[in-house]
Each structure stands twice: as C-alpha cells, then as structure tokens.
C-alpha positions as CSV (number, residue, x, y, z in Angstrom):
1,M,-104.9,63.0,83.0
2,I,-105.4,64.7,79.6
3,Q,-101.8,65.6,79.6
4,K,-100.9,61.9,80.0
5,I,-103.2,60.9,77.1
6,I,-101.7,63.6,74.9
7,Q,-98.2,62.5,75.8
8,L,-99.1,58.8,75.2
9,R,-100.5,59.6,71.8
10,S,-97.5,61.7,71.0
11,N,-95.2,58.8,71.9
12,Q,-97.3,56.4,69.8
13,F,-97.1,58.8,66.9
14,I,-93.3,59.1,67.2
15,H,-93.0,55.4,67.5
16,R,-95.1,54.8,64.3
17,I,-93.0,57.4,62.5
18,G,-89.8,55.6,63.6
19,L,-91.1,52.3,62.5
20,S,-92.2,53.7,59.1
21,V,-88.8,55.2,58.6
22,A,-87.0,52.0,59.6
23,A,-89.3,50.0,57.2
24,A,-88.6,52.4,54.4
25,I,-84.8,52.2,54.9
26,F,-85.0,48.4,55.1
27,M,-87.0,48.2,51.9
28,A,-84.7,50.6,50.1
29,G,-81.8,48.5,51.2
30,C,-83.4,45.4,49.7
31,A,-84.3,47.1,46.5
32,S,-80.8,48.6,46.0
33,T,-79.3,45.1,45.3
34,P,-81.1,43.7,42.3
35,A,-80.8,40.0,41.4
36,P,-77.7,39.5,39.2
37,V,-79.7,37.7,36.5
38,E,-77.5,39.1,33.6
39,Q,-74.3,38.2,35.4
40,M,-75.6,34.7,36.0
41,A,-76.3,34.2,32.3
42,V,-72.9,35.6,31.3
43,S,-71.2,33.2,33.7
44,R,-73.2,30.2,32.5
45,E,-72.2,31.1,28.9
46,A,-68.5,31.4,29.9
47,I,-68.7,27.9,31.5
48,S,-70.3,26.6,28.3
49,N,-67.6,28.2,26.1
50,A,-64.9,26.8,28.3
51,S,-66.3,23.3,28.1
52,S,-66.6,23.7,24.3
53,A,-63.0,24.8,24.1
54,G,-61.9,21.5,25.7
55,A,-61.5,22.6,29.3
56,N,-62.6,19.2,30.5
57,E,-59.4,17.8,29.0
58,F,-57.0,20.8,29.2
59,A,-58.1,22.8,32.2
60,P,-60.3,20.5,34.4
61,V,-59.3,22.2,37.7
62,Q,-60.3,25.7,36.5
63,L,-63.5,24.4,34.9
64,N,-64.5,22.5,38.0
65,S,-63.8,25.6,40.1
66,A,-66.0,27.7,37.8
67,I,-68.8,25.1,38.0
68,E,-68.6,24.9,41.8
69,K,-68.7,28.7,42.1
70,M,-71.7,28.9,39.7
71,D,-73.5,26.2,41.8
72,A,-72.8,28.3,44.9
73,A,-74.1,31.4,43.1
74,E,-77.3,29.7,42.2
75,R,-77.8,28.6,45.9
76,A,-77.2,32.3,46.9
77,M,-79.8,33.4,44.4
78,V,-82.3,31.0,45.9
79,K,-81.6,32.5,49.3
80,K,-81.9,36.0,47.7
81,D,-78.4,36.8,48.8
82,Y,-77.8,38.8,45.6
83,V,-74.4,40.4,46.7
84,V,-72.9,36.9,47.3
85,A,-74.5,35.5,44.2
86,R,-73.0,38.3,42.0
87,Q,-69.6,37.9,43.5
88,L,-69.6,34.1,43.0
89,A,-71.0,34.4,39.5
90,E,-68.2,36.9,38.6
91,Q,-65.6,34.6,40.0
92,A,-67.1,31.7,38.1
93,E,-66.9,33.7,34.9
94,A,-63.2,34.5,35.5
95,D,-62.4,30.9,36.3
96,A,-64.3,29.8,33.1
97,Q,-62.5,32.3,31.0
98,L,-59.1,31.1,32.4
99,A,-60.1,27.5,31.6
100,A,-61.1,28.4,28.1
101,T,-57.8,30.4,27.5
102,M,-55.7,27.6,29.0
103,S,-57.5,25.1,26.7
104,R,-57.0,27.1,23.6
105,S,-53.4,27.6,24.5
106,A,-52.9,23.9,25.1
107,K,-54.5,23.0,21.8
108,A,-52.4,25.5,20.0
109,K,-49.2,24.1,21.6
110,K,-50.3,20.6,20.7
111,A,-50.9,21.6,17.1
112,A,-47.5,23.4,17.0
113,D,-45.8,20.4,18.5
114,E,-47.4,18.1,15.9
115,L,-46.4,20.5,13.1
116,Q,-42.8,20.6,14.4
117,E,-42.8,16.8,14.6
118,G,-44.1,16.6,11.0
119,S,-41.3,18.9,9.8
120,R,-38.7,16.9,11.6
121,I,-39.9,13.7,10.0
122,L,-40.0,15.4,6.6
123,R,-36.4,16.7,7.1
124,Q,-35.3,13.2,8.0
125,E,-36.9,11.8,4.8
126,I,-35.3,14.4,2.7
127,E,-31.9,13.8,4.2
128,R,-32.3,10.0,3.8
129,K,-33.2,10.4,0.1
130,S,-30.4,12.7,-0.6
131,D,-27.8,10.3,0.7
C-alpha cells in the first residue's frame, strides 16, 4: 500500500515536471517572436511615400497591393500572429517601394517627353523663321 502511494506521488511529480517543462517551452516559443511594430511602421511609411510620389496615378496596382497586404498584416497583428504579420508587412513595404519607384520613373519619363516635345516645337519655329 505504501509502495503504491509512493509510486502515485512519484508519477504525479513527474507529470507536474512534464507540464512545467511543456509550459516553459510554449512560453519561450511565444516570447521568441516579438510583435513586428517597427516593420509595421516602416511599411506604413513606405505606403505613404508611394502615395506622395503619385502611385495612385502611375502605379495603382502596386499601391493597392501594398495597402491590401498592410491591412492583412494589421489583422494578423490583432490575432497575435506575428510571423505572418511581419511577412505581410515586408511584402507591403516591397510593393510600396516598387510603386514609388514606378511613379518616379513615370514622372521622369513624362518630363523628358515634355522636354523633347518642347525642343521639337522650338526647332520647327527656328526652321520656319530661317526660311
């Protein structure tokens, strides 16, 4: 009888140790993935910069993709799914940077085209006056 009590207490003790170890591992796993607060801020700033660069006009698909991914990242943050939130925020940042670059490129091309057209008109005027 005493032997059964000792064995029962021993099993309970081992069970508690096992639960404690499992809880510690679980908590360490949760603590190892911090909320990507900084990445979220960087991604929001990239979207803002893209919008300021004219992405609404020159790269709307890329800008909308960035916005949608950022919205999904924010939903993942609410669910405390920080790994997914970070991945989506990084993708949103990349899409926003692409949108901003495409916008700047399109603006530069438009300005170059306008300059070229102005030069063409000026040449025509010079030729017409010299005739």
